[in-house]
C-alpha positions in Angstrom: 0.0 0.0 0.0 3.0 2.3 0.5 4.0 1.6 -3.1 0.4 2.4 -4.2 0.4 5.7 -2.4 3.7 6.6 -4.0 2.3 5.7 -7.4 -0.6 8.1 -6.9 2.0 10.9 -6.0 4.1 10.3 -9.2 1.3 9.2 -11.5 -2.3 9.9 -12.5 -4.6 8.6 -9.7 -7.2 7.1 -12.2 -4.5 5.2 -14.2 -2.8 4.0 -11.0 -6.1 2.7 -9.6 -6.7 0.8 -12.8 -3.2 -0.7 -12.8 -3.5 -1.7 -9.2 -6.6 -3.6 -10.3 -4.5 -6.1 -12.1 -3.3 -7.6 -8.8 -5.7 -10.6 -9.2 -3.4 -11.7 -12.1 -0.6 -12.1 -9.6 -2.9 -13.4 -6.8 -4.1 -16.3 -9.1 -0.5 -17.1 -10.0 0.5 -17.2 -6.4 -2.6 -19.1 -5.5 -1.6 -21.7 -8.1 2.0 -21.9 -6.9 1.5 -21.6 -3.1 -2.0 -22.9 -2.3 -2.2 -25.2 -5.4 -5.6 -23.8 -6.3 -6.8 -24.8 -9.7 -7.2 -22.2 -12.4 -10.3 -22.7 -14.6 -10.5 -21.8 -18.3 -12.9 -19.0 -17.5 -10.3 -17.5 -15.0 -7.6 -17.6 -17.7 -9.9 -15.9 -20.3 -10.9 -13.3 -17.8 -7.3 -12.6 -16.8 -6.2 -12.2 -20.4 -9.1 -9.8 -21.2 -8.3 -7.8 -18.0 -4.6 -7.5 -18.9 -5.6 -6.5 -22.5 -8.0 -3.9 -21.0 -5.2 -2.5 -18.7 -2.8 -2.3 -21.7 -5.3 -0.4 -23.7 -5.8 2.0 -20.8 -2.1 2.7 -20.1 -1.1 2.5 -23.9 2.5 1.3 -23.4 3.5 2.8 -26.8 2.8 6.3 -25.5 4.3 5.7 -22.0 5.4 9.0 -20.5 5.1 8.2 -16.8 7.3 5.1 -16.1 7.9 5.8 -12.4 4.2 6.1 -11.4 3.2 3.1 -13.6 6.2 0.9 -12.4 5.3 1.7 -8.7 1.6 0.8 -9.4 2.6 -2.6 -11.0 4.9 -3.4 -8.1 2.1 -2.5 -5.7 -0.2 -4.8 -7.6 2.3 -7.7 -7.4 3.0 -7.3 -3.7 -0.7 -7.0 -2.8 -1.4 -10.1 -4.8 1.2 -11.9 -2.8 -0.1 -10.4 0.4 -3.6 -11.7 -0.4 -2.5 -15.2 -0.9 -0.1 -15.3 2.1 -2.9 -13.9 4.3 -5.3 -16.6 3.1 -2.7 -19.3 3.6 -1.9 -18.1 7.0 -5.6 -17.8 7.9 -6.1 -21.5 6.9 -3.0 -22.5 8.9 -3.8 -20.8 12.2 -7.6 -20.9 11.8 -8.2 -17.2 11.9 -10.9 -15.5 9.9 -10.5 -12.6 7.5 -11.3 -9.8 10.0 -8.8 -11.1 12.6 -6.1 -11.5 10.0 -6.8 -8.0 8.7 -6.5 -6.6 12.2 -3.1 -8.3 12.8 -1.7 -7.3 9.5 -2.7 -3.6 10.0 -1.2 -3.6 13.5 2.1 -5.2 12.2 2.1 -2.7 9.2 1.6 0.3 11.5 4.5 -0.8 13.7 6.7 -1.3 10.7 5.9 2.1 9.3 6.4 3.7 12.7 9.9 2.2 12.9 10.8 3.5 9.4 9.5 7.0 10.4 11.6 7.0 13.5 14.7 5.9 11.5 14.2 8.9 9.2 14.5 11.2 12.2 18.1 10.0 13.0 20.3 12.9 12.1 22.9 11.0 9.9 20.1 9.1 8.2 18.2 12.3 7.5 21.2 14.1 6.2 22.0 11.2 3.9 18.4 11.1 2.6 18.5 14.9 1.9 21.4 14.4 -0.4 19.3 12.2 -2.7 16.7 14.2 -4.7 13.8 11.6 -4.6 14.3 10.8 -0.9 14.1 14.4 0.3 10.4 14.2 0.9 10.8 11.2 3.2 13.3 12.9 5.5 12.2 13.5 9.1 8.7 12.4 8.5 6.2 14.0 11.0 3.9 11.6 12.9 1.1 13.8 14.3 1.2 16.8 11.8 -2.3 17.7 10.6 -3.8 15.2 13.0 -6.4 17.5 14.5 -10.1 17.7 15.2 -11.1 19.1 11.7 -9.3 16.3 9.9 -10.3 13.6 12.4 -13.4 12.6 10.5 -11.5 12.2 7.3 -8.9 10.0 9.0 -11.6 7.9 10.6 -13.5 7.5 7.3 -10.4 6.6 5.4 -9.0 4.4 8.1 -12.0 2.6 9.5 -14.7 2.6 6.8 -12.7 2.5 3.6 -9.5 0.7 4.5 -10.5 -1.4 7.5 -14.0 -2.3 6.2 -12.8 -2.8 2.6 -10.0 -5.1 3.5 -12.0 -7.1 6.1 -14.8 -7.7 3.6 -12.3 -8.6 0.9 -10.6 -11.2 3.0 -13.9 -12.7 4.2 -14.9 -13.1 0.5 -11.4 -14.6 -0.2 -11.9 -17.0 2.6 -15.4 -18.0 1.6 -15.2 -18.0 -2.3 -11.6 -18.3 -3.3 -9.3 -16.0 -5.2 -11.1 -15.8 -8.6 -14.4 -14.6 -7.2 -13.1 -12.3 -4.4 -10.7 -10.6 -6.8 -13.6 -9.5 -9.0 -13.9 -6.4 -6.8 -10.6 -5.2 -8.3 -11.9 -5.6 -11.8 -14.8 -3.2 -10.9 -12.4 -0.5 -9.7 -11.3 0.5 -13.2 -14.9 1.3 -13.9 -15.4 3.4 -10.9 -12.0 5.1 -10.5 -12.0 7.2 -13.7 -15.6 8.2 -13.0 -14.7 9.4 -9.5 -11.5 11.0 -10.8 -13.6 12.9 -13.4 -16.1 14.3 -10.9 -13.9 14.8 -7.9 -10.6 16.0 -9.3 -11.4 16.9 -12.9 -9.5 14.2 -14.7 -10.7 13.5 -18.2 -11.9 10.1 -19.4 -10.4 9.5 -22.9 -11.5 7.0 -25.5 -8.8 4.4 -24.7 -9.8 4.4 -21.1 -13.4 3.8 -22.1 -12.4 0.9 -24.4 -10.2 -0.6 -21.7 -12.9 -0.4 -19.1 -15.3 -2.2 -21.4 -12.8 -5.0 -22.0 -12.2 -5.4 -18.3 -16.0 -5.5 -17.7 -16.2 -8.3 -20.3 -13.5 -10.2 -18.4 -15.4 -9.9 -15.2 -18.5 -11.2 -16.9 -16.6 -14.2 -18.1 -15.5 -15.0 -14.5 -19.0 -14.7 -13.2 -20.4 -16.9 -15.9 -17.7 -19.5 -15.3 -18.4 -19.4 -11.6 -22.1 -20.0 -12.1 -21.4 -22.8 -14.7 -19.2 -24.5 -12.2 -21.8 -24.2 -9.4 -24.5 -25.7 -11.7 -22.3 -28.6 -12.7 -21.4 -29.4 -9.1 -25.0 -29.3 -8.1 -25.9 -31.8 -10.8 
């Protein structure tokens, strides 16, 4: 998620959100390698269509923002690995998605706090200031802008969006498997450009619309495949 936030800083938020949505591609790969989950033909077709849609949106032949896009892809890969390892750990220690989410958030917060404290060490801070792209990460404040007017925003982002979103995602992952739970990320490319257009004024161009349509088609293939498998198992 740190890579994701950095990608938003260096790239266009709508494009970054779309690229991050390809994390199910990595999740299914890790699920096959680590959890030995089977990959159906519908899953493969859906993933191929989703990747094609993502390529149409970012248009690699006109790539002018390699840093933001690279960070977004790395964020997608690491999140896909995180999803599968959380599921594997949940099965091993018999903890549900909400508990696993709580533990990973606590561990992540401690990790980031340690990194923040390290940036406050004088010789570390001086060394970081000498590198142009590390200057912004020098002597990171902890409580700056944490005040009463901003409290509701922090609570909404932390509790409702992040906490609730991750908890529901891992519950779905636990109940339905990777292919169905990951559908949520294929709907993000549809919503992100729309929100970006209305909230921050980003334009929705023709390639983005075409890419979104292809990704939606990939999601429909996954849903159809899931229902077909459910009917065959019932019969």
